[in-house]
N, C-alpha and C positions, 0 to 999 in steps of 0.2 A: 404456546408464545406469548399469551397476555402478559405473563411476568416478565418476560425478555424486553417487549416494547416498552412497558410501563417503566421498568429499570433503564433503559435507554434514555428515553424522553425526559425522566426525571434527574438523569444524572448523566448529560451529556459529554462533558469531556473527560469525567471520570471512567465513564463505561468506555470511552473511546482508548484510553489509556490501558485500562485491565486487560481489556480482548484483544490488543495490539502487544503487550506485556507478554500475554499468555500463550497467544495465537502464532505470533513473530518470533518468540523464543521457540518454539515448539518446531516451526517452519525449519529455523535454523539448525535444530538437534537434528529432526528428520533428514533433512538433508546432509547432515556430516554422517548419519549412520547409513543412509542410501548409497551414499559414494565410497562406502568402506574405509573410509578413512578413520584415524585414531581422533577421539574426542579433546580439542585442546582447550586449555586455560581453567583457572581455579572456579572453585564455586562463588567467590566473589566476583570475579569476571563474568561469571553467566549469569548472576544477578545486577550487573551493571548494565549489560547487554538487555536485559528484561527491561530494565529502567530507559535504555535509549530506544528499546520498540515501543514502550508507552508514549514516552515523549513525540516520538514519530506518528503515534498513532492520534494524537492529539492533534499535530500538525495538519495530518491527513484529513480528521473533521472539518477544522479551521478551511483547508481546500477545498473540500468538497462542498461546503456551504458559499465558500466565496465564489467559487467557478460557477454555481446556479444563477448568482446575482450577475457573472459577468457576461455570461451567454445572454440575460435577460436583455442587461444594457445594450448589447452588440445588434441584437434584436431590433430594440424599441428605436435606436440609432439608424435602423437602416443598412448598418453593416453586412448583416445576415439575414437569410429570408424568415418570414415569420413560421415556416415549416418546421423550422428546427427547435422550435418549444411548442407545436401544437400538435406535432406527430411524437408518441413516445419511443419509438424505436431512434428516430430520426435526434431526439432531444437527447436523449443516452449516448449514443453516438458522438454528438457535437462536445458534451460535458466530458465524454472520456478522449476525446483527442485534445480539446485544451487543456485538461487536466495533466494529460500525459504527457503532452509536448512543451508546457510552461511550466509545470512543477517539478513533473517527473524527473527531469536531469537533477535539479536542485535536490529533491530528497535522495536520489542515489549519491549525490558525493556526500550530503551530510549524513548518510546511514556509514558509508564509506570512512568518512572523518572521525565519525564516534566508534567505530571497530577499531580503527587505528589507534586512537587514544587509550582503549580501553585494555587492547592487546600490547599498547608501547612499541607499535610499530609505523613504519612510514610507507605512503607511496600508494598508487592508483593503479596497480597493474591488475588486469583483467575488467577494469570498469566499464570498457566499452562490451562486453557481453552482458554487464548488467544495463547499460543503458540500451542493448537490444532488444533485451526482454520489454520496455516500452512498447515497441512496435508488434511484436509478434504476441505476447502474454497478455501483458496490461490493458492496451487499448480494447479488447475482444473481452478482456475479463470486466473490465469497468464499464463496458457498454450495458453487460448484463446487469452490474451492482448497478448502476444510474439507472436501471429501469424499475427496480424496487423501489418500494416507500422509503422515505429518509432513514425511520428506525431501524432500517435493515442495513444499509449502505456499510456503514463502517464494519459490522459484523461481518460480514461478508468480504470485505476489502481485507480484513484480519485471516480469514479462512482461505481466501486466494494466495495470500503468502505461505501459508502451510502449504499448498499445492504446488507453487513455484519452489519454493525449499526441496520437496522430493523430486519435481521432474528436474532442476540443476544437479542433486546430488547424484539422481540417476545416469546422468550425462557425462559428471566426473566420472563416474565410476568406468562407463562406456569408452571413455579416453586415457 
């Protein structure tokens, strides 16, 4: 794992881009397969989706970094108790709640908008199901993520997107 942490620490944004481009796309593809739907889109559209996932990865890296500072400032100004930064699990949960309640909805809308642009479609049908994942999936998942050292956080977040893709795919199959 030393090569991974070295690569991530020396290529902060590029590694975020690559991890999400690959794993976000894999999660989307596996979700389609798990749902037993026929994959749609041309290879160029899948490449565009990988590019969109990569850009989302960079935004996620910025958000992960920014919300750590945001939490620290809130504690420094007495808006939140210091235990939220002193206790690892409380800090991780606080970061997850902040990021997923404030940045999560924006990210979901950006993701859907990029999907619409790539597929030349319109609409946001089903977005409420995506937004619901913030509460039942992303808050617990990112609590685990934020408990890890920073060099592993974006990689795990990208892996979580594979897990969620599969969960959503199997859910679509059942319904």
